C-alpha positions in Angstrom: 12.4 -0.9 26.8 8.9 -2.0 25.8 6.0 0.3 25.3 2.9 -0.6 27.2 0.3 -2.4 25.1 -3.0 -0.6 24.2 -5.8 -3.2 24.1 -8.2 -0.6 22.7 -6.2 -0.5 19.5 -6.1 -4.3 18.9 -8.1 -5.4 15.8 -11.6 -6.8 16.0 -11.7 -10.5 16.9 -13.8 -13.0 15.0 -16.3 -13.0 17.8 -16.6 -9.2 17.7 -17.2 -9.2 14.0 -20.0 -11.7 14.4 -21.5 -9.7 17.2 -21.4 -6.5 15.1 -23.3 -8.1 12.2 -25.8 -9.6 14.6 -26.5 -6.2 16.1 -27.0 -4.6 12.7 -29.3 -7.5 11.6 -31.4 -7.2 14.8 -32.1 -3.5 14.0 -34.1 -4.4 10.9 -37.3 -6.4 10.2 -36.9 -10.2 10.2 -35.9 -11.5 6.8 -33.9 -8.5 5.8 -30.8 -9.6 3.9 -27.5 -7.7 4.1 -24.4 -7.4 2.0 -21.5 -6.3 4.3 -18.5 -4.4 2.9 -16.5 -3.6 6.0 -16.5 -4.5 9.7 -13.4 -2.9 11.3 -12.2 -1.4 14.5 -13.5 2.2 15.0 -10.4 3.5 16.7 -11.0 5.4 19.9 -10.5 9.2 20.0 -6.8 9.9 20.0 -7.1 12.1 23.1 -8.5 9.2 25.0 -5.7 6.8 23.9 -3.0 9.4 24.7 -4.5 9.8 28.2 -4.3 6.0 28.5 -0.6 6.0 27.4 0.3 8.8 29.7 -1.4 7.2 32.7 0.6 4.0 31.9 3.8 5.9 32.0 3.0 7.7 35.2 1.6 4.7 37.0 -1.8 6.3 37.4 -5.2 4.7 36.9 -5.9 4.2 33.2 -9.2 5.5 31.6 -11.6 2.9 30.3 -12.0 3.0 26.6 -15.2 2.0 24.8 -14.8 -0.7 22.2 -16.3 0.4 18.9 -16.7 -1.0 15.4 -17.2 0.7 12.1 -19.6 -1.1 9.7 -20.5 -0.4 6.1 -23.2 -2.5 4.5 -26.0 -2.6 1.8 -29.5 -3.9 2.2 -28.9 -6.8 -0.2 -29.9 -6.3 -3.9 -30.7 -2.7 -3.3 -28.8 0.6 -3.7 -29.4 1.3 0.0 -25.9 1.8 1.5 -25.3 2.5 5.2 -22.6 3.1 7.6 -22.8 2.4 11.3 -20.9 2.8 14.6 -21.5 -0.1 16.9 -20.6 -0.1 20.6 -19.3 -3.6 21.5 -19.0 -2.5 25.1 -22.7 -1.6 25.2 -23.8 -4.0 22.5 -25.8 -1.4 20.6 -25.8 0.8 17.6 -24.6 4.4 18.3 -24.9 5.7 14.8 -26.6 4.3 11.6 -27.1 6.4 8.5 -28.0 5.8 4.9 -25.4 7.3 2.6 -26.3 9.4 -0.5 -27.1 7.6 -3.7 -23.7 8.6 -5.3 -21.7 7.1 -2.4 -20.7 3.5 -3.1 -19.1 0.7 -1.2 -16.0 -1.2 -2.3 -15.7 -4.2 -4.5 -15.6 -7.6 -3.0 -14.7 -11.1 -4.2 -18.1 -12.8 -4.1 -19.8 -10.0 -5.8 -17.2 -9.8 -8.6 -17.4 -13.6 -9.1 -21.2 -13.4 -9.3 -21.0 -10.6 -11.9 -18.5 -12.6 -13.9 -20.8 -15.7 -14.0 -23.8 -13.6 -15.0 -21.7 -11.8 -17.7 -20.3 -14.9 -19.4 -23.7 -16.6 -19.5 -25.6 -13.5 -20.8 -26.9 -14.1 -24.3 -25.9 -10.6 -25.5 -22.4 -11.2 -24.3 -22.3 -14.6 -25.9 -23.4 -13.0 -29.2 -20.7 -10.4 -29.0 -18.1 -13.1 -28.3 -19.4 -15.1 -31.3 -18.6 -12.2 -33.6 -14.9 -12.6 -32.6 -14.9 -16.2 -34.1 -12.9 -17.5 -31.2 -11.4 -21.0 -31.6 -13.7 -24.0 -30.6 -13.7 -24.6 -26.9 -12.3 -21.2 -26.1 -12.3 -20.5 -22.3 -13.2 -16.8 -21.7 -12.2 -15.2 -18.4 -13.9 -12.0 -17.1 -12.6 -9.5 -14.6 -15.0 -7.2 -12.9 -13.3 -3.8 -12.7 -14.3 -0.7 -10.7 -16.2 1.4 -13.2 -14.5 4.7 -12.4 -16.0 8.1 -13.0 -16.4 10.7 -15.7 -19.6 12.4 -14.6 -21.7 10.8 -17.3 -24.5 8.4 -16.2 -22.3 7.0 -13.4 -24.4 7.7 -10.3 -25.5 4.1 -10.0 -22.9 1.5 -8.9 -21.5 -0.3 -11.9 -18.9 -2.8 -13.0 -16.8 -2.6 -16.2 -16.1 -6.2 -17.3 -12.8 -6.7 -19.2 -12.7 -10.1 -21.0 -9.7 -12.3 -21.8 -9.2 -15.8 -23.1 -7.0 -18.7 -21.9 -4.4 -20.0 -24.4 -6.6 -22.2 -26.7 -4.0 -24.9 -26.6 -4.0 -24.9 -22.8 -7.5 -23.9 -22.0 -8.0 -26.5 -19.2 -5.1 -24.9 -17.2 -6.8 -22.6 -14.6 -3.5 -20.7 -14.1 -2.9 -20.0 -17.8 -2.0 -16.4 -18.4 -5.2 -15.0 -19.9 -3.7 -11.5 -20.0 -1.9 -12.6 -23.2 -5.3 -12.9 -24.9 -7.3 -9.7 -24.2 -10.6 -9.5 -26.1 -12.1 -6.3 -27.6 -15.6 -6.4 -26.0 -16.3 -5.0 -22.5 -19.8 -5.4 -20.9 -21.0 -3.0 -18.3 -23.3 -4.3 -15.5 -25.4 -2.7 -12.8 -23.9 -3.9 -9.5 -27.3 -3.8 -7.8 -29.7 -5.4 -10.3 -26.9 -7.5 -11.9 -28.4 -6.5 -15.3 -26.4 -5.7 -18.4 -26.3 -2.0 -19.2 -24.4 -2.1 -22.5 -21.5 -3.7 -24.2 -18.6 -1.4 -25.0 -16.4 -2.1 -28.0 -12.7 -1.4 -27.1 -10.6 0.6 -29.5 -7.8 -1.5 -31.0 -6.4 0.6 -33.8 -5.0 4.1 -34.4 -8.4 5.8 -34.4 -9.6 7.5 -31.2 -12.9 5.6 -31.1 -13.6 1.9 -31.6 -14.5 1.0 -35.2 -16.0 -2.4 -34.7 -14.7 -5.9 -33.7 -12.5 -8.0 -36.0 -12.2 -11.8 -36.0 -9.7 -13.2 -33.6 -6.4 -14.3 -35.2 -4.2 -17.1 -33.7 -1.3 -15.9 -31.7 1.3 -17.6 -29.4 0.8 -18.0 -25.6 3.0 -16.2 -23.1 2.9 -18.1 -19.9 4.6 -17.3 -16.5 4.1 -20.8 -15.0 7.5 -22.5 -14.4 6.3 -25.8 -16.0 5.5 -23.9 -19.2 9.1 -22.6 -19.7 11.4 -24.3 -22.1 13.9 -24.8 -19.2 14.7 -23.5 -15.8 18.1 -22.5 -14.5 20.1 -25.2 -13.0 23.1 -23.3 -11.7 21.5 -21.8 -8.6 22.8 -23.2 -5.3 20.8 -23.0 -2.1 21.1 -19.8 -0.1 19.7 -20.4 3.4 19.2 -18.0 6.3 20.1 -19.8 9.5 19.8 -18.3 13.0 21.1 -21.1 15.2 20.3 -19.2 18.5 16.8 -18.0 17.4 15.4 -14.7 16.4 16.4 -11.4 18.1 12.8 -10.1 18.2 10.1 -10.8 20.8 6.4 -11.0 20.1 3.7 -10.5 22.8 0.0 -10.8 22.4 -2.5 -8.1 23.2 -5.9 -9.6 23.3 -6.8 -12.2 20.6 -5.1 -10.6 17.6 -3.2 -7.5 18.8 0.5 -7.8 19.0 3.5 -5.9 20.5 6.9 -6.3 18.9 10.3 -5.6 20.6 13.5 -5.8 18.6 16.7 -4.4 20.0 15.8 -0.8 20.9 12.5 -0.7 19.0 9.1 -1.4 20.4 5.6 -0.9 18.8 2.2 -2.4 18.6 0.7 -3.8 15.4 -2.9 -3.6 14.1 -4.6 -5.0 11.0 -7.9 -4.1 9.3 -9.8 -4.8 6.1 -9.0 -1.4 4.5 -5.4 -0.6 5.4 -4.0 -4.0 6.2 -1.0 -3.7 8.5 -0.9 -0.7 10.9 1.8 0.3 13.4 1.0 2.1 16.7 3.0 3.7 19.5 6.4 3.4 17.9 9.3 4.0 20.3 13.1 3.7 20.0 15.1 3.3 23.2 12.0 4.3 25.2 11.6 7.6 23.2 8.3 8.3 21.4 8.5 8.6 17.6 5.1 7.9 16.0 1.6 7.4 17.2 0.3 5.6 14.1 1.7 4.7 10.6 -0.2 3.0 7.8 -0.6 3.0 4.0 -3.6 5.2 3.6 -4.3 4.8 -0.1 -2.9 4.1 -3.5 -4.2 5.2 -6.9 -3.4 3.6 -10.2 -4.6 6.0 -12.9 -4.3 4.9 -16.5 -3.3 7.2 -19.3 -5.2 5.9 -22.4 -7.8 8.7 -23.1 -10.1 6.5 -25.2 -13.4 5.3 -24.0 -13.8 3.3 -21.7 -10.2 3.5 -20.6 -10.6 7.2 -19.7 -12.3 6.1 -16.5 -9.8 3.5 -15.6 -8.3 4.3 -12.2 -8.0 1.8 -9.3 -8.0 2.9 -5.7 -6.7 -0.4 -4.4 -7.3 0.2 -0.7 -10.6 2.1 -0.9 -11.9 0.0 -3.8 -10.8 -3.4 -2.6 -8.9 -3.3 0.7 -5.3 -4.2 1.7 -6.5 -6.5 4.5 -9.2 -8.2 2.3 -6.6 -9.0 -0.4 -3.7 -10.0 1.8 -1.9 -13.2 0.9 -1.4 -16.3 3.1 2.4 -16.1 3.2 4.4 -19.3 2.9 7.7 -20.5 4.5 10.6 -20.5 2.2 8.7 -18.5 -0.5 7.6 -15.1 0.5 9.9 -14.7 3.5 13.3 -16.3 4.3 14.9 -17.1 7.6 13.3 -17.6 11.0 9.8 -16.3 10.6 7.0 -15.3 12.9 3.6 -15.0 11.3 0.7 -12.8 12.4 -2.9 -13.6 11.5 -5.7 -11.2 10.7 -9.5 -11.4 10.3 -11.9 -9.5 8.0 -15.6 -9.9 7.3 -17.2 -11.6 4.4 -20.3 -10.4 2.5 -22.6 -12.1 5.0 -20.9 -10.4 8.0 -19.1 -13.5 9.1 -15.5 -13.4 10.1 -13.0 -14.6 7.5 -9.5 -15.5 8.5 -6.4 -14.0 6.9 -3.9 -16.5 8.2 -0.2 -15.7 7.9 -1.0 -12.3 6.5 2.1 -10.6 8.0 5.5 -12.1 8.3 8.1 -10.8 10.7 11.8 -11.6 10.2 15.3 -10.3 10.4 17.6 -9.8 7.4 21.2 -8.8 6.8 21.3 -5.4 5.1 25.0 -5.2 4.2 27.5 -3.0 6.0 26.0 -0.9 8.7 29.0 1.3 9.2 32.8 1.0 8.8 36.0 2.9 9.2 39.6 1.9 8.5 42.4 3.9 10.1 44.7 4.2 7.2 47.6 4.9 9.6 47.3 1.6 11.5 45.2 -0.3 8.9 42.8 -1.4 11.6 39.2 -1.7 10.3 36.1 -1.6 12.4 33.0 -2.8 10.5 29.5 -3.7 11.6 26.9 -5.6 9.6 23.6 -3.9 9.4 20.5 -5.8 10.4 16.9 -5.0 9.7 13.6 -6.1 11.1 11.0 -6.6 8.4 7.2 -6.7 8.8 5.9 -7.7 5.4 2.5 -8.2 3.8 1.6 -9.0 0.2 -1.6 -8.0 -1.7 -3.0 -9.6 -4.8 -5.2 -7.2 -6.6 -6.4 -9.0 -9.7 -3.3 -8.8 -12.0 -0.9 -6.9 -9.7 0.9 -7.9 -6.5 2.2 -5.3 -4.0 4.8 -6.4 -1.5 4.5 -3.9 1.4 7.0 -3.8 4.3 7.9 -1.7 7.3 11.6 -2.0 7.7 13.4 -1.0 11.0 17.2 -0.7 11.2 19.7 -0.4 14.1 20.4 3.3 13.4 16.9 4.5 14.5 15.5 4.6 10.9 12.1 3.3 9.6 11.8 2.6 5.9 8.5 1.9 4.1 9.2 -0.3 1.1 6.9 -1.2 -1.8 7.7 -3.8 -4.4 5.4 -3.9 -7.3 5.1 -7.1 -9.4 2.5 -9.3 -10.9 1.1 -9.1 -14.4 0.4 -6.0 -16.5 -3.2 -5.2 -17.0 -3.5 -5.6 -20.8 -5.8 -4.5 -23.6 -6.2 -5.6 -27.2 -4.4 -3.9 -30.1 -4.5 -4.8 -33.8 -2.0 -7.5 -34.7 -0.4 -5.3 -37.4 0.3 -2.5 -34.9 3.6 -2.5 -33.1 3.4 0.8 -31.2 0.9 3.1 -29.6 1.0 6.5 -28.1 -0.8 5.1 -25.0 1.4 2.2 -24.1 3.8 -0.6 -25.1 3.1 -3.6 -27.3 4.4 -6.4 -25.0 3.1 -9.4 -27.1 1.4 -9.8 -30.5 -2.0 -8.1 -30.2 -1.4 -7.1 -26.6 -1.0 -3.5 -25.4 0.0 -2.5 -21.8 -1.1 1.0 -21.3 0.9 3.7 -19.5 -0.2 4.2 -15.9 1.0 5.5 -12.6 1.2 3.8 -9.1 0.8 6.6 -6.6 0.9 5.7 -2.9 0.0 7.8 0.2 1.6 6.8 3.5 -0.2 8.3 6.5 2.2 9.3 9.3 0.8 10.5 12.7 4.0 11.7 14.5 4.7 11.8 18.2 8.3 13.1 18.1 8.9 13.3 21.9 5.3 14.2 22.3 2.4 15.4 20.1 3.2 19.1 19.7 5.2 18.8 16.4 5.9 21.0 13.4 6.8 20.4 9.8 9.8 22.2 8.4 12.0 21.9 5.3 15.7 22.5 4.7 17.1 23.8 1.4 20.7 24.1 0.3 21.1 27.7 -0.9 23.9 29.3 -2.8 25.6 32.2 -1.0 25.9 35.3 -3.0 29.5 36.0 -4.1 30.9 38.6 -1.7 34.5 39.8 -1.2 34.2 39.5 2.5 32.0 36.4 3.1 32.2 34.3 -0.1 35.1 35.6 -2.3 35.5 32.4 -4.3 31.7 31.9 -5.0 31.7 28.3 -3.7 29.9 28.7 -0.4 26.4 27.5 0.4 24.2 27.3 3.5 21.2 25.4 4.7 18.0 27.4 5.2 15.2 26.1 7.3 11.6 27.1 6.7 8.7 26.3 9.0 5.4 25.2 7.3 2.8 27.1 9.2 -0.5 26.1 7.5 -2.0 22.9 6.5 -1.7 22.2 2.7 0.1 20.4 0.0 3.8 20.8 -0.5 6.4 19.5 -2.9 10.0 18.4 -3.2 12.5 20.7 -4.9 15.4 18.7 -6.2 17.2 21.8 -7.5 17.5 23.0 -3.9 17.7 19.6 -2.2 14.5 20.3 -0.2 14.1 17.9 2.7 11.1 17.8 5.0 11.5 17.1 8.8 9.0 16.6 11.6 10.3 18.5 14.6 9.6 18.9 18.3 10.7 22.5 18.8 10.4 22.2 22.6 13.0 19.4 22.9 16.6 20.4 22.0 19.5 18.2 21.3 22.0 18.7 24.2 25.0 18.8 21.8 24.0 21.4 19.2 20.7 22.8 20.7 18.8 22.0 17.5 15.2 20.8 17.7 15.0 17.0 17.7 13.5 15.8 14.5 12.9 12.9 12.0 13.5 13.8 8.4 11.5 12.3 5.5 13.3 11.0 2.5 10.9 10.7 -0.4 12.1 9.3 -3.7 11.4 11.7 -6.6 8.3 10.8 -8.6 6.3 12.5 -11.3 3.0 13.4 -9.6 -0.4 12.9 -11.1 -0.1 13.6 -14.8 -3.9 14.0 -15.5 -4.9 17.6 -15.7 -6.5 19.3 -12.7 -10.0 19.3 -14.2 -10.0 15.6 -14.8 -11.8 13.1 -12.6 -8.5 11.3 -12.1 -7.2 14.5 -10.4 -10.5 15.2 -8.5 -10.6 11.7 -7.1 -6.9 11.1 -6.2 -6.8 14.0 -3.8 -3.4 13.1 -2.4 -1.6 12.6 -5.7 -0.8 16.2 -6.7 1.7 16.9 -3.9 4.6 15.0 -2.4 3.6 16.1 1.1 0.2 16.9 2.6 0.1 18.1 6.2 -3.1 18.5 8.2 -4.1 19.3 11.8 -5.2 16.1 13.4 -8.8 15.2 13.5 -10.3 11.9 14.4 -11.5 9.8 11.5 -9.4 11.5 8.9 -7.5 8.3 7.9 -8.0 7.8 4.2 -6.2 10.2 1.8 -8.6 9.5 -1.0 -11.7 9.7 1.1 -13.6 7.0 3.0 -15.5 5.8 -0.1 -13.4 5.8 -3.3 -15.5 3.6 -5.6 -16.9 5.9 -8.4 -16.0 8.8 -6.1 -16.1 12.4 -7.4 -13.5 13.9 -5.0 -13.9 16.4 -2.2 -13.8 14.1 0.8 -10.1 13.4 1.2 -6.8 15.0 2.2 -6.9 17.9 -0.3 -10.2 19.0 1.3 -8.8 18.6 4.8 -5.7 20.5 4.0 -7.7 23.3 2.5 -8.8 24.4 6.0 -5.5 26.1 6.3 -5.3 25.2 9.9 -2.3 26.4 12.0 0.0 23.4 12.3 3.0 24.9 14.1 3.6 23.0 17.4 0.3 21.2 17.0 -0.9 17.6 16.7 -0.4 17.2 13.0 -0.6 14.4 10.4 1.7 14.1 7.4 0.7 12.2 4.2 3.8 11.2 2.2 3.2 10.5 -1.5 5.6 8.3 -3.6 5.4 5.9 -6.4 6.3 5.4 -10.1 5.2 6.3 -13.6 5.0 2.9 -15.2 5.8 3.1 -18.9 5.7 -0.7 -19.5 8.6 -2.5 -21.0 8.4 -5.8 -22.9 10.5 -7.2 -20.1 7.5 -6.6 -17.7 5.6 -9.4 -19.5 4.4 -12.1 -18.9 5.2 -11.3 -15.3 6.9 -8.2 -14.0 10.2 -8.1 -12.1 9.8 -6.2 -8.9 10.0 -2.4 -9.0 11.3 -1.2 -5.6 10.4 2.1 -3.9 11.5 3.1 -0.4 10.5 6.0 1.8 12.8 6.7 4.8 12.2 8.3 8.2 15.6 9.1 9.6 16.6 10.8 12.9 17.9 14.3 12.5 19.6 15.7 15.6 17.5 13.3 17.6 20.4 11.4 19.2 23.8 12.6 20.5 25.7 10.3 18.3 25.3 7.5 15.8 22.6 5.3 17.5 24.2 2.2 16.0 27.6 2.9 17.5 26.9 0.1 20.0 26.3 -2.6 17.4 29.1 -5.2 18.0 31.7 -5.4 15.2 31.4 -8.0 12.6 33.7 -11.0 13.2 34.2 -14.3 11.5 33.7 -16.1 14.8 30.2 -14.7 14.9 29.2 -14.8 11.3 31.0 -17.9 10.2 31.3 -17.2 6.5 33.1 -19.6 4.2 35.3 -19.3 1.2 33.6 -20.1 -2.1 34.9 -23.1 -4.0 38.1 -22.2 -5.8 38.9 -23.1 -9.4 41.0 -26.0 -8.1 38.1 -27.4 -6.2 39.5 -26.9 -2.7 37.3 -24.5 -0.7 40.0 -24.1 1.9 43.0 -23.7 -0.4 45.2 -20.8 0.8 45.4 -17.8 -1.5 48.7 -17.2 -3.2 
């Protein structure tokens, strides 16, 4: 059963982005130049959208919803940073404010490329590079990093430039792995004036502070390109996903770029924006409401090397760059296998013009192994079903790293959010005669990969059979030994605790603590328990930096596995709306500190997960994927296994084949 589409939640179109920038430009004197950072849908108030959804269900007249856009922009070549709300319905600005001097917009590609050009041609940078005595014809590559924060002269917007060199023997190859040749000088530029502030010398030895640069010494390359390998495997046979009758999912358009998806008992609407990338709305299973909105809210990658300038190194890849802005154009047979449906997106460029993100989401089905099975040992009859999943995948490239992000739906009413981290380690120089460091792993001669964390925050706006929900957790508790009730000391029970106030909460592996989102007003007809979805979070070491550090102040979500807040419009981003050189105090930790009552209220849950990345040499020159999955599973929501009606797996349906036998006859009978 499909959910009704909600046009007001469809992403901005190319025409709407152009209209927004034109309305902003018309509000200033002629000749004013602009540098746009974001032009995205300003989502309508939730109350209005819910009224629209309810009217749809009841067949009543639906309320009209004003079409709004959120715009963040600079007056070009100035520190004047503004945010605006533009009504596309009325074609006018409803709000336009200049933000404080210490609030900064995100990075963007054109600006980073401009800073790199200016940096590499600057005479002071050229002089610093000359001291390294690089080989003739050396090709230096610059990466403009977010400056970070430490509270010292960091009010103005700045870029920290990290410099690398291509393999001197392969310097004309633009895809050469320059991360194998990090250089020990790091210029800092003012992002507004494009002027050099200083050149930092990077520490490369055992001392805490840098002690000066040393001449470069030749070292081998370490390439990831297939044509640079000694040989590639030749024993891999084709593995093809064939769906002769087509895909089982159905895609419908809502407006120019909005999309509804139906797959078996699932239905939902997709969105896409520059900041979060892929968004899900109005998620239903078998016509029953589960979630109003789901998206990746933020990720933080804090590094653990305490030496200057690495002590400021912490990327907020959504707030500092944008999941939509960095989304890949996915390719058939490469990023997704099988029968693929692609979705397109659109973002704005620095001039406020629409910029396509074609094929930025791929939708496909995949076999997930056995879904369920039982063999009656008395009769030896086996009933087995193959599990199938629907995958909505997007891939981000953020300088050196790739993040493969996917919402995964299965036939048993479960939603998984999967992250695969790959790409190339961000490297820094270390003296050639050093083979270990307290702050990372030497992965190549003269190359250190620093310890760091990848901490993600998934924002979940539940609607479990309605919007009056609560958060509870279950714990397995040992029963006290008692002659009457537990004489053998082996009993245990499950205790449920209601979370009554907004705040940050944690897993407790010792007690098998599991969080659930419940609707206490709706009971399961079999056992009379409240219907719920439980959250399975993989254990992860939370933010390691101490509570007084800027890493901690800025990554407001990263100190608890679960944050829960009472819903308020526009509280979408766990690290705050503007993370570039942020100081904290504007994200989920601040919202949770209101200590709102959240029992049977409209609440929002932020789920934190990730990994503590202590690099291995096997992570270089390119990293095998690290896989992390968060699961949302029905708990007393259904009256039986919701996948009980999946047809059993049969050879007639699946048409598997025997592999070639040792004798060479693929159909030879087994003896």
